[in-house]
C-alpha positions as CSV (number, residue, x, y, z in Angstrom):
1,M,-18.1,-10.5,4.0
2,H,-14.4,-10.6,2.9
3,R,-13.1,-13.6,1.1
4,R,-10.5,-14.2,3.8
5,T,-13.2,-14.2,6.5
6,L,-15.2,-16.8,4.7
7,A,-12.0,-18.9,4.1
8,G,-10.9,-18.5,7.7
9,L,-14.4,-19.5,9.0
10,G,-14.4,-22.6,6.8
11,L,-11.0,-23.7,8.0
12,A,-12.0,-23.1,11.6
13,V,-15.1,-25.1,11.3
14,A,-13.3,-27.9,9.5
15,G,-10.7,-27.9,12.3
16,L,-13.3,-28.1,15.0
17,V,-15.1,-31.0,13.2
18,L,-11.8,-32.9,12.8
19,A,-10.8,-32.3,16.4
20,G,-14.2,-33.6,17.6
21,I,-14.0,-36.7,15.4
22,Q,-10.5,-37.5,16.6
23,L,-11.6,-37.3,20.2
24,V,-14.6,-39.5,19.6
25,H,-12.5,-42.1,17.8
26,A,-10.0,-42.2,20.6
27,I,-12.8,-42.8,23.2
28,Q,-14.4,-45.5,21.0
29,Q,-11.1,-47.4,20.6
30,T,-10.2,-47.8,24.3
31,D,-11.2,-46.9,27.9
32,I,-7.7,-46.4,29.1
33,P,-7.1,-42.6,29.8
34,V,-3.4,-42.7,28.9
35,A,-4.1,-44.5,25.6
36,I,-6.9,-42.0,24.8
37,A,-4.5,-39.1,25.5
38,V,-1.7,-40.6,23.4
39,D,-4.1,-41.4,20.5
40,A,-6.2,-38.3,20.6
41,L,-4.0,-35.4,21.7
42,P,-1.7,-35.2,18.6
43,F,-4.6,-35.2,16.1
44,V,-6.8,-33.0,18.2
45,A,-4.0,-30.5,18.4
46,M,-3.8,-30.6,14.6
47,G,-7.5,-29.9,14.3
48,L,-7.1,-27.0,16.7
49,A,-4.2,-25.8,14.7
50,L,-6.5,-25.6,11.7
51,V,-8.9,-23.5,13.9
52,Y,-6.0,-21.1,14.7
53,A,-4.9,-21.0,11.1
54,G,-8.5,-20.1,10.1
55,Y,-8.6,-17.3,12.8
56,W,-5.2,-16.0,11.6
57,L,-6.4,-16.0,7.9
58,A,-9.6,-14.2,8.8
59,R,-8.1,-11.4,10.8
60,D,-5.0,-10.6,8.7
61,D,-6.0,-8.4,5.7
62,A,-2.7,-9.3,4.0
63,F,-4.4,-12.6,2.9
64,E,-7.4,-10.8,1.3
65,T,-6.2,-11.6,-2.3
66,T,-4.6,-15.0,-1.5
67,A,-7.2,-16.6,0.9
68,A,-8.5,-18.8,-1.9
69,R,-5.0,-20.2,-2.5
70,V,-4.7,-21.3,1.1
71,V,-8.1,-23.1,0.9
72,I,-7.1,-24.7,-2.4
73,W,-3.8,-25.9,-0.9
74,G,-5.6,-27.3,2.1
75,A,-8.2,-29.1,-0.1
76,G,-5.6,-30.4,-2.5
77,A,-3.4,-31.8,0.2
78,T,-6.4,-33.4,2.0
79,V,-7.5,-35.1,-1.2
80,A,-3.9,-36.3,-1.8
81,F,-3.5,-37.7,1.7
82,V,-6.9,-39.4,1.6
83,A,-5.9,-41.0,-1.7
84,V,-2.7,-42.3,-0.2
85,A,-4.7,-43.7,2.7
86,A,-7.1,-45.4,0.3
87,L,-4.2,-46.9,-1.6
88,I,-2.6,-48.2,1.6
89,L,-5.9,-49.7,2.9
90,F,-7.0,-51.3,-0.3
91,S,-3.5,-52.7,-1.1
92,Q,-3.7,-54.5,2.2
93,Q,-7.1,-55.9,1.3
94,V,-9.0,-54.6,4.3
95,T,-11.5,-57.1,5.7
96,M,-15.0,-56.4,7.1
97,G,-13.7,-56.8,10.7
98,S,-11.1,-54.1,10.3
99,L,-13.2,-51.5,8.5
100,D,-13.6,-49.5,11.8
101,R,-9.9,-49.1,12.1
102,A,-9.6,-48.2,8.5
103,T,-12.0,-45.3,9.2
104,Y,-9.8,-44.2,12.0
105,L,-6.7,-44.3,9.9
106,T,-8.4,-42.4,7.1
107,V,-9.5,-39.6,9.4
108,D,-6.0,-39.4,10.9
109,I,-4.4,-39.0,7.5
110,L,-7.1,-36.6,6.4
111,T,-6.4,-34.4,9.5
112,V,-2.6,-34.5,8.7
113,G,-3.3,-33.7,5.1
114,A,-5.6,-30.8,5.8
115,L,-3.1,-29.2,8.3
116,T,-0.2,-29.8,6.0
117,G,-2.0,-28.3,3.0
118,V,-3.1,-25.2,5.0
119,L,0.4,-24.6,6.4
120,V,1.9,-24.9,2.9
121,G,-0.8,-22.6,1.6
122,L,-0.2,-20.0,4.3
123,Y,3.5,-20.1,3.5
124,D,2.8,-19.8,-0.2
125,A,0.4,-16.9,0.4
126,R,2.9,-15.0,2.6
127,S,5.6,-15.6,0.1
128,R,3.5,-14.2,-2.7
129,N,2.5,-11.2,-0.5
130,R,6.1,-10.6,0.3
131,R,7.1,-10.8,-3.4
132,H,4.3,-8.3,-4.2
133,E,5.5,-5.9,-1.5
134,L,9.1,-6.2,-2.9
135,E,7.8,-5.5,-6.4
136,I,6.0,-2.4,-5.1
137,E,9.1,-1.2,-3.3
138,R,11.2,-1.8,-6.4
139,D,8.8,0.2,-8.5
140,R,8.7,3.0,-5.9
141,V,12.5,3.2,-5.8
142,E,12.7,3.2,-9.6
143,A,10.0,6.0,-9.7
144,F,11.9,8.0,-7.1
145,G,15.1,7.5,-9.2
146,R,13.4,8.9,-12.3
147,K,12.0,11.8,-10.3
148,A,15.4,12.6,-8.8
149,A,16.9,12.6,-12.3
150,D,14.1,15.0,-13.4
151,V,14.9,17.3,-10.5
152,N,18.5,17.3,-11.6
153,N,17.5,18.2,-15.2
154,Y,15.2,20.9,-14.1
155,G,17.9,22.3,-11.8
156,R,20.3,22.6,-14.7
157,A,17.6,24.2,-16.9
158,I,16.6,26.7,-14.2
159,A,20.3,27.5,-13.5
160,S,20.7,28.6,-17.1
161,A,17.3,30.3,-17.5
162,G,17.7,33.9,-18.6
163,S,14.4,35.4,-17.3
164,D,11.9,35.2,-14.5
165,D,9.3,33.9,-17.0
166,A,11.5,31.0,-18.1
167,I,12.1,30.0,-14.5
168,A,8.4,30.1,-13.8
169,A,7.7,27.9,-16.8
170,Y,10.3,25.4,-15.6
171,I,8.7,25.3,-12.1
172,T,5.3,24.7,-13.6
173,E,6.6,21.9,-15.8
174,A,8.5,20.4,-12.8
175,I,5.4,20.3,-10.6
176,S,3.5,18.6,-13.4
177,S,6.2,16.0,-14.0
178,L,6.9,15.2,-10.4
179,T,3.4,15.2,-9.0
180,G,1.0,15.0,-11.9
181,I,-0.6,18.3,-10.9
182,D,-0.9,20.4,-14.1
183,E,-2.5,23.6,-12.7
184,T,0.2,25.8,-11.3
185,A,0.7,29.6,-11.0
186,V,3.9,31.5,-10.2
187,L,3.2,35.0,-8.9
188,R,5.2,38.0,-8.0
189,L,3.7,40.1,-5.2
190,R,4.8,43.8,-4.8
191,D,2.8,45.5,-2.1
192,E,-0.8,45.1,-3.4
193,E,0.3,44.4,-6.9
194,V,0.2,40.9,-8.4
195,E,2.1,39.8,-11.5
196,L,1.5,36.4,-13.0
197,L,4.8,35.0,-14.3
198,S,3.1,31.8,-15.3
199,N,-0.5,30.5,-14.8
200,T,-2.0,27.2,-16.0
201,V,-4.7,27.1,-13.2
202,R,-8.2,26.6,-14.6
203,A,-10.2,25.4,-11.6
204,V,-9.7,28.6,-9.7
205,S,-10.0,32.2,-10.9
206,A,-6.8,34.4,-11.1
207,E,-8.2,36.6,-8.4
208,R,-8.6,33.7,-6.0
209,V,-5.1,32.4,-6.9
210,A,-3.7,35.9,-6.0
211,E,-5.5,35.7,-2.6
212,L,-3.9,32.3,-2.0
213,A,-0.5,33.8,-2.8
214,R,-1.0,36.7,-0.4
215,A,-2.2,34.4,2.3
216,V,1.0,32.3,2.3
217,R,3.6,35.0,1.5
218,E,4.8,34.9,5.1
219,D,5.3,31.1,5.1
220,P,8.9,29.9,5.5
221,R,10.8,30.4,2.3
222,G,11.5,27.2,0.3
223,D,9.0,24.9,2.1
224,V,6.4,23.2,-0.1
225,I,3.3,23.1,2.0
226,A,0.2,21.0,1.3
227,H,-3.2,22.5,2.3
228,A,-5.5,19.6,1.5
229,D,-7.5,19.8,4.7
230,S,-7.5,23.6,5.3
231,P,-6.5,25.8,2.4
232,P,-6.0,29.4,3.5
233,V,-8.6,30.6,1.0
234,D,-11.8,29.0,-0.1
235,V,-11.1,27.4,-3.5
236,G,-14.3,25.5,-4.1
237,E,-15.3,21.9,-3.8
238,T,-13.7,20.8,-7.0
239,V,-10.2,21.3,-5.6
240,S,-8.8,18.4,-3.6
241,D,-5.4,19.8,-2.7
242,V,-3.4,23.0,-2.8
243,L,0.4,23.2,-2.7
244,T,2.2,26.5,-2.0
245,A,5.8,27.5,-1.8
246,V,7.5,30.9,-1.2
247,V,10.4,31.0,-3.7
248,T,11.9,34.4,-2.9
249,G,11.2,37.2,-0.5
250,R,13.2,40.4,-0.9
251,G,11.8,43.6,0.7
252,E,8.2,44.1,-0.4
253,T,8.6,41.7,-3.3
254,T,7.7,38.0,-2.9
255,T,7.6,35.2,-5.5
256,V,5.0,32.5,-4.7
257,V,4.1,29.2,-6.3
258,V,0.5,27.9,-6.1
259,A,-0.4,24.5,-7.4
260,V,-4.1,23.4,-7.5
261,D,-5.1,19.8,-7.9
262,T,-8.6,18.7,-8.9
263,G,-7.9,15.0,-9.7
264,G,-7.3,13.6,-6.2
265,T,-3.5,13.4,-6.7
266,V,-1.7,12.3,-3.5
267,T,1.5,14.1,-2.9
268,D,3.6,12.5,-0.2
269,E,6.4,13.9,1.8
270,Q,9.0,12.5,-0.6
271,D,7.4,14.4,-3.6
272,R,7.3,17.6,-1.6
273,K,11.0,17.3,-0.7
274,L,11.9,16.8,-4.4
275,L,9.8,19.9,-5.2
276,E,11.7,21.9,-2.5
277,L,14.9,21.1,-4.4
278,V,13.4,22.6,-7.6
279,V,12.2,25.6,-5.5
280,A,15.7,26.0,-4.1
281,H,17.2,26.1,-7.6
282,A,14.7,28.7,-8.6
283,T,15.5,30.8,-5.5
284,V,19.2,30.9,-6.3
285,R,18.6,31.7,-10.0
286,L,16.0,34.4,-9.3
287,E,18.3,36.1,-6.7
288,K,21.1,36.0,-9.2
289,L,19.0,37.6,-11.9
290,V,17.9,40.4,-9.5
291,A,21.6,41.0,-8.5
292,Q,22.7,41.3,-12.2
293,P,23.0,44.9,-13.4
294,A,20.3,46.0,-15.8
């Protein structure tokens, strides 16, 4: 059972018990319905508010790591308020005849303290969760900024590359840097011939990589496509994802990138868009090299 479920259940039970005690105390003190309502309703409502807080805590998975803090806040405030009640009562030298009323006052203050502590705890937990989310977002933005800078650097390097092999090496390095996938092949297909410009793939044979390239050579040029669920060619159980991209396509010649992941790396849409920028740089440079006179 999740910690938040246990914490929420505990708060709900405590709220029900306090609401029941408040109702019993109101009935014990008077037989007048209006007086019972005035005395009981506010504190019964506080008890039921604890029940709702417990339900909210149990069902919201955002409190999974901070549920204990909510309970600690509630328990701490309860103890503090009870201590205040005890100080008030004993400072007034409560007599035997007024002990019943002292019990009522103690339970009233205990209910207020429990609800106050839980509400403060929930606010504290939500504030911490929000701060954690902001830290994650900040780290994500910083990581994206670093990757975007890498794309710019690789773009400049590709633009000045003097050969197809150099461009293929930069593409391989860029995929490793941007996604963490370090098994990449860049292939040139001419009719039935396959030329490996760069190949660091170890999990899949060169023949199977060539089959992958042939299977995707008609894909839209420049798009980085993830084939995690259904790769076009059987690559074995050790491979968790396959990325492919058609860099250039001129006549019967096509340049294809195949990246194979075996480590469970997750490439999101943002990473693929950055890779498409690298592919675009490679497309422009390869076409310029082809157009240059021999």
